[in-house]
C-alpha positions as CSV (number, residue, x, y, z in Angstrom):
1,X,-50.9,56.3,198.9
2,X,-53.1,55.2,196.5
3,X,-51.7,54.1,192.9
4,X,-54.4,52.7,191.2
5,X,-57.7,51.4,192.2
6,X,-57.6,47.6,191.6
7,X,-60.7,45.5,191.0
8,X,-60.7,41.7,189.8
9,X,-61.0,43.0,186.4
10,X,-57.6,45.1,186.0
11,X,-55.6,42.7,188.8
12,X,-53.3,44.0,191.5
13,X,-49.7,46.0,190.8
14,X,-47.0,44.5,190.8
15,X,-44.3,46.8,190.7
16,X,-43.6,50.8,190.1
17,X,-40.6,52.3,188.9
18,X,-40.2,56.1,189.0
19,X,-38.7,57.3,185.3
20,X,-38.1,60.0,183.1
21,X,-39.3,60.4,179.7
22,X,-35.4,58.9,178.4
23,X,-36.0,56.0,180.1
24,X,-36.3,52.8,178.9
25,X,-38.4,50.1,180.9
26,X,-38.3,46.0,180.6
27,X,-40.6,43.7,181.9
28,X,-40.1,39.8,182.4
29,X,-42.5,37.6,183.1
30,X,-42.1,33.5,184.8
31,X,-42.6,31.5,180.9
32,X,-40.0,33.8,179.3
33,X,-42.3,36.9,177.6
34,X,-39.9,40.1,177.8
35,X,-40.9,43.3,176.5
36,X,-38.6,46.8,176.2
37,X,-40.2,50.2,175.8
38,X,-40.0,53.3,176.0
39,X,-40.4,55.6,178.6
40,X,-42.3,58.1,177.2
41,X,-44.4,56.0,175.1
42,X,-47.2,55.1,178.1
43,X,-49.7,57.0,178.5
44,X,-50.4,59.0,181.3
45,X,-53.4,59.3,182.7
46,X,-55.1,60.8,185.9
47,X,-54.5,59.1,189.6
48,X,-58.2,58.4,189.7
49,X,-57.9,55.6,186.9
50,X,-57.6,51.8,186.6
51,X,-54.1,52.1,184.6
52,X,-52.2,51.1,181.8
53,X,-51.7,48.2,180.5
54,X,-48.2,47.5,179.3
55,X,-47.8,43.5,179.1
56,X,-50.6,40.8,178.0
57,X,-50.1,38.2,180.0
58,X,-51.5,34.4,179.9
59,X,-53.4,33.0,182.9
60,X,-50.7,30.9,184.3
61,X,-48.3,33.8,184.1
62,X,-46.5,36.0,186.1
63,X,-44.6,39.3,185.9
64,X,-41.2,38.4,187.6
65,X,-38.9,42.0,186.6
66,X,-39.9,45.3,186.4
67,X,-36.4,47.7,185.3
68,X,-35.8,50.6,185.0
69,X,-33.4,51.9,181.7
70,X,-31.3,54.9,182.2
71,X,-30.2,57.0,179.3
72,X,-26.6,57.8,180.5
73,X,-25.8,60.0,178.0
74,X,-22.6,58.7,177.1
75,X,-23.2,55.7,175.0
76,X,-20.3,53.6,175.3
77,X,-21.0,52.9,179.0
78,X,-22.8,49.8,180.4
79,X,-26.0,50.5,181.7
80,X,-27.8,48.6,184.8
81,X,-31.2,48.2,185.2
82,X,-32.2,49.2,188.7
83,X,-32.7,46.1,191.5
84,X,-35.7,45.4,192.5
C-alpha cells in the first residue's frame, strides 16, 4: 500500500490514524510542542500526493505521539486517546 510519496523534501511518514470528521487529533513532540485540531480541518487529498503538513517542527524536533480523540456524544464521559 502506498500511503504517501516520500522524499527528503517532505520527510517520512511518522504515523497514521483512521479518523472521522467528528474526531480530534493531538500531536506531541519531544520538545514539548502539542497541537490539537479537528479532523474535519485536515485537507483530504488524492492518493498520489505528497501529504498534508499538520505540524511544523524545528530541525532537531521529532514527533513523539499522535492520538485520536473520538466524539462520544456524552459531554460528561471521559474520552481516552487510542494507543500507538
